[in-house]
C-alpha positions as CSV (number, residue, x, y, z in Angstrom):
1,X,0.0,0.0,0.1
2,X,0.9,3.6,-0.4
3,X,2.3,5.0,3.0
4,X,0.6,7.6,4.8
5,X,3.6,10.0,4.5
6,X,3.8,9.4,0.8
7,X,0.0,10.2,0.3
8,X,0.3,13.2,2.6
9,X,3.1,14.7,0.5
10,X,1.2,14.1,-2.5
11,X,-2.3,15.6,-1.3
12,X,-1.7,19.2,-2.3
13,X,-0.9,18.1,-5.9
14,X,-3.8,15.6,-5.9
15,X,-6.3,18.2,-4.7
16,X,-5.0,20.8,-7.3
17,X,-5.7,18.2,-10.1
18,X,-9.1,17.2,-8.7
19,X,-10.1,20.9,-8.3
20,X,-9.4,21.5,-11.9
21,X,-11.1,18.3,-13.1
22,X,-14.1,18.8,-10.9
23,X,-14.4,22.7,-10.3
24,X,-15.2,22.2,-6.7
25,X,-13.0,22.0,-3.6
26,X,-15.5,19.9,-1.7
27,X,-15.7,17.3,-4.6
28,X,-12.0,17.5,-5.1
29,X,-11.3,16.7,-1.5
30,X,-13.8,13.9,-1.5
31,X,-12.2,12.5,-4.4
32,X,-8.7,12.6,-2.8
33,X,-10.0,10.8,0.2
34,X,-11.6,8.2,-2.0
35,X,-8.3,7.7,-3.7
36,X,-6.6,7.3,-0.4
37,X,-9.1,4.6,0.6
38,X,-8.4,2.7,-2.7
39,X,-4.5,3.2,-2.1
40,X,-4.8,1.7,1.3
41,X,-6.2,-1.6,0.0
42,X,-3.6,-2.1,-2.7
43,X,-0.5,-4.3,-2.3
44,X,2.6,-1.9,-2.0
45,X,4.5,-4.2,-4.6
46,X,1.9,-3.1,-7.2
47,X,2.7,0.7,-6.5
48,X,6.2,1.3,-7.9
49,X,5.5,5.0,-8.5
50,X,3.1,6.5,-5.8
51,X,2.5,9.9,-7.6
52,X,1.7,8.2,-10.8
53,X,-0.5,5.5,-9.2
54,X,-2.2,8.0,-7.1
55,X,-3.0,10.5,-10.0
56,X,-4.3,7.7,-12.2
57,X,-6.5,6.3,-9.5
58,X,-7.8,9.9,-8.7
59,X,-8.4,10.7,-12.4
60,X,-10.7,7.5,-12.6
61,X,-12.7,8.8,-9.6
62,X,-12.9,12.4,-11.2
63,X,-13.7,10.8,-14.7
64,X,-16.8,8.9,-13.2
65,X,-18.2,12.1,-11.6
66,X,-17.6,14.1,-14.5
67,X,-19.4,11.4,-16.7
68,X,-22.3,11.2,-14.1
69,X,-22.7,15.0,-14.2
70,X,-22.8,14.9,-18.2
71,X,-25.7,12.3,-18.0
72,X,-27.6,14.3,-15.6
73,X,-27.5,17.6,-17.3
74,X,-26.5,19.1,-20.6
75,X,-25.3,22.5,-19.3
76,X,-22.8,23.4,-16.6
77,X,-24.0,24.2,-13.2
78,X,-24.1,28.0,-12.7
79,X,-23.2,29.7,-9.4
80,X,-26.8,30.5,-9.0
81,X,-27.7,27.0,-8.6
82,X,-24.9,26.4,-6.0
83,X,-25.0,26.6,-2.3
84,X,-23.2,29.8,-1.1
85,X,-21.0,28.0,1.2
86,X,-19.8,25.9,-1.6
87,X,-19.1,28.7,-3.9
88,X,-17.4,30.5,-1.0
89,X,-15.1,27.6,-0.3
90,X,-14.2,27.4,-4.2
91,X,-13.6,31.1,-4.3
92,X,-11.2,30.8,-1.2
93,X,-9.3,28.0,-2.9
94,X,-9.2,29.7,-6.4
95,X,-7.6,32.9,-4.7
96,X,-5.2,31.0,-2.4
97,X,-4.0,29.0,-5.1
98,X,-4.0,31.7,-7.7
99,X,-6.0,29.5,-10.2
100,X,-7.3,31.3,-13.3
101,X,-10.9,32.2,-12.8
102,X,-11.3,32.3,-16.7
103,X,-9.8,28.8,-17.1
104,X,-12.2,27.3,-14.4
105,X,-15.1,28.6,-16.6
106,X,-14.0,27.2,-19.7
107,X,-13.0,23.8,-18.2
108,X,-16.7,23.3,-17.2
109,X,-17.8,23.7,-20.9
110,X,-15.5,20.8,-22.0
111,X,-16.5,17.0,-22.3
112,X,-15.2,14.7,-19.6
113,X,-12.6,13.3,-21.8
114,X,-11.3,16.7,-23.0
115,X,-11.4,18.1,-19.4
116,X,-9.3,15.1,-18.2
117,X,-6.7,15.2,-21.1
118,X,-6.3,18.8,-21.1
119,X,-5.8,19.1,-17.3
120,X,-3.5,16.0,-17.0
121,X,-1.3,16.7,-19.9
122,X,-1.1,20.6,-20.4
123,X,-1.6,21.6,-16.6
124,X,0.3,18.6,-14.8
125,X,2.5,17.0,-17.6
126,X,1.0,13.6,-17.3
127,X,2.3,11.5,-20.3
128,X,-0.3,10.8,-23.0
129,X,0.0,7.1,-22.7
130,X,-1.1,7.2,-19.0
131,X,-4.0,9.5,-20.0
132,X,-5.0,7.0,-22.8
133,X,-5.1,4.2,-20.3
134,X,-7.5,6.0,-18.0
135,X,-9.8,7.2,-20.8
136,X,-9.7,3.7,-22.4
137,X,-8.6,5.1,-25.6
138,X,-5.5,5.2,-27.8
139,X,-2.7,7.5,-27.3
140,X,-3.7,9.4,-30.5
141,X,-7.3,9.6,-29.1
142,X,-6.1,11.1,-25.7
143,X,-4.1,13.6,-27.8
144,X,-7.2,14.6,-29.8
145,X,-9.3,15.2,-26.6
146,X,-6.6,17.3,-25.3
147,X,-6.2,19.4,-28.5
148,X,-9.9,19.8,-28.8
149,X,-10.0,21.1,-25.2
150,X,-6.9,23.2,-25.8
151,X,-8.7,24.9,-28.9
152,X,-11.9,25.6,-27.0
153,X,-9.9,27.3,-24.2
154,X,-7.9,29.2,-27.0
155,X,-11.1,30.6,-28.5
156,X,-12.3,32.3,-25.3
157,X,-8.9,33.7,-24.3
158,X,-8.8,37.6,-24.4
159,X,-7.1,38.5,-27.7
160,X,-4.2,41.2,-27.3
161,X,-5.6,43.2,-30.2
162,X,-9.0,43.2,-28.8
163,X,-8.2,43.9,-25.3
164,X,-5.7,46.7,-25.9
165,X,-8.1,49.2,-27.2
166,X,-9.2,52.6,-25.5
167,X,-12.4,51.1,-24.9
168,X,-11.1,48.2,-22.8
169,X,-9.1,50.7,-20.7
170,X,-12.4,52.5,-19.8
171,X,-14.1,49.2,-19.2
172,X,-11.4,48.1,-17.0
173,X,-11.3,51.2,-14.9
174,X,-15.1,51.0,-14.4
175,X,-15.0,47.4,-13.1
176,X,-12.2,48.3,-10.8
177,X,-14.1,51.1,-9.5
178,X,-17.2,49.1,-9.3
179,X,-15.5,46.3,-7.5
180,X,-14.2,48.6,-4.9
181,X,-17.5,50.3,-4.4
182,X,-16.1,53.6,-5.4
183,X,-19.3,55.8,-6.6
184,X,-17.5,58.9,-7.6
185,X,-15.1,57.1,-9.7
186,X,-17.7,55.2,-11.4
187,X,-19.6,58.6,-12.2
188,X,-16.7,60.0,-13.8
189,X,-16.4,56.9,-16.0
190,X,-20.2,56.7,-16.9
191,X,-22.0,58.8,-19.6
192,X,-24.6,61.1,-18.0
193,X,-27.5,59.0,-19.8
194,X,-25.9,55.7,-19.2
195,X,-28.3,52.6,-19.0
196,X,-27.9,49.4,-16.9
197,X,-30.1,46.5,-17.9
198,X,-30.0,43.2,-15.9
199,X,-31.8,39.9,-16.3
200,X,-34.4,39.7,-13.3
201,X,-33.2,36.2,-12.7
202,X,-29.8,37.6,-11.6
203,X,-31.0,40.4,-9.0
204,X,-33.1,40.1,-5.6
205,X,-36.8,40.6,-5.9
206,X,-37.7,44.3,-6.0
207,X,-34.5,45.3,-7.9
208,X,-35.0,47.5,-10.7
209,X,-34.0,45.6,-14.0
210,X,-33.4,48.9,-15.8
211,X,-31.6,52.1,-14.3
212,X,-30.7,54.9,-16.0
213,X,-28.5,58.0,-15.2
214,X,-24.7,58.0,-14.2
215,X,-25.4,58.4,-10.4
216,X,-28.3,55.9,-10.3
217,X,-26.2,53.3,-12.1
218,X,-23.2,53.8,-9.8
219,X,-25.3,53.5,-6.7
220,X,-26.9,50.5,-8.0
221,X,-23.8,49.0,-8.9
222,X,-22.1,49.4,-5.6
223,X,-24.8,47.1,-4.2
224,X,-23.1,44.2,-6.2
225,X,-19.4,45.1,-5.8
226,X,-18.7,41.5,-4.1
227,X,-20.0,39.9,-7.4
228,X,-18.1,42.3,-9.7
229,X,-14.7,41.5,-8.0
230,X,-15.3,38.1,-9.2
231,X,-15.2,39.1,-13.0
232,X,-12.7,38.1,-15.7
233,X,-12.4,39.0,-19.4
234,X,-13.4,36.5,-22.0
235,X,-13.6,36.5,-25.7
236,X,-17.2,35.5,-27.1
237,X,-18.0,35.4,-30.9
238,X,-14.9,37.8,-31.4
239,X,-16.1,40.3,-28.9
240,X,-14.6,41.2,-25.6
241,X,-16.9,40.6,-22.5
242,X,-16.4,40.1,-18.8
243,X,-18.0,37.1,-17.0
244,X,-18.8,37.0,-13.3
245,X,-17.7,33.8,-11.9
246,X,-17.3,33.5,-8.0
247,X,-15.3,30.4,-7.3
248,X,-14.9,29.8,-11.1
249,X,-18.7,29.1,-11.6
250,X,-20.2,31.0,-14.3
251,X,-22.9,33.4,-13.0
252,X,-23.4,36.4,-15.3
253,X,-22.1,37.9,-18.6
254,X,-21.5,41.6,-18.6
255,X,-21.5,43.6,-21.8
256,X,-20.3,47.1,-21.5
257,X,-20.6,49.7,-24.4
258,X,-18.4,52.8,-24.5
259,X,-19.1,55.9,-26.4
260,X,-16.9,58.8,-26.5
261,X,-14.6,57.3,-23.7
262,X,-17.4,56.8,-21.3
263,X,-19.4,53.8,-20.4
264,X,-23.0,54.3,-22.1
265,X,-24.7,50.9,-21.5
266,X,-24.0,48.1,-19.3
267,X,-26.0,44.8,-20.0
268,X,-25.9,41.8,-17.5
269,X,-27.4,38.7,-18.7
270,X,-27.7,35.0,-17.8
271,X,-25.0,33.1,-19.6
272,X,-25.3,30.6,-22.5
273,X,-22.3,28.1,-23.2
274,X,-19.2,30.2,-23.1
275,X,-16.9,28.0,-25.1
276,X,-19.2,26.9,-27.8
C-alpha cells in the first residue's frame, strides 16, 4: 500500500488536479479521500510510483463524476444553482492557489474526456500514454481530446488586439471602481445618460432591471461589488466581454458599451455556453 507520509506529501498536488477536473474544492477533497481509501487496500508491490499510481486512481474517480454529471444535465452548473457556502469555499481555494478564474469557467464547458486530457497533460505534464489508459482510448485519441480542449480554451482567451483598445481601458477602470464600491470614480466613467439592464433572475426581488443616469447606475452597481470583484475578461464571438464567476462558477455575462470614452450601456445577462 501507499504509505501515509507518501500520500500526505502528494495531497496538495492531488487536490489541485481534482479541483481543476471537478471545479469544486469539496468534490476535489472527497475524490482525494476516495483515492486514499483505494490506495490503502493495494499491495505495496503493485505501486512502483506512488505519484503516478495515485494520479491515475484519482483521475478515474474524477472521470466517473464528470461522466455522471454529463448524464444528469447538458449545461454546466451555474453559480446561482450552487449553495453559497460551496461557492465561498471554491472562491477561497481559487484565490489562495491563484487559479485562473477564466480557465475554470471554460473547463466546465469541456466534455469529460477533453477536460481530463487537457488538465492532466497541459497543466500537470502527465504523459499521454497514461491518460489513454485512464480514458480507455489510444494515445492518439487522448491527444485529440487534449487538442480539442486546448482549442476551446484558446477560443475564449482575450485577444491582445481586442483587449488593448481605449474602450477596454475604460471598461477595466469602471469594473475596478465598481469592485471597490467607489461611486465617484464610477460616475466619472459613466455617460450622463448611461443605462444598466440586468436579467431579473440575477438580482433580488424588487431590484429594478433597468436603471438610467450615471449616479443611479453607480449607486445600484455598488450593491453588487462583491460579485463584480469575481469578474474576468473573456472573448465571445470575437467580442470582449466580462463574466462574473465566483469560485470559477459562471454566474453572468457583462457587456459594456463605450461611447466617447465613457460607459454608455451595461447589459448583465444569464450566460449561455461560453466555449461553444
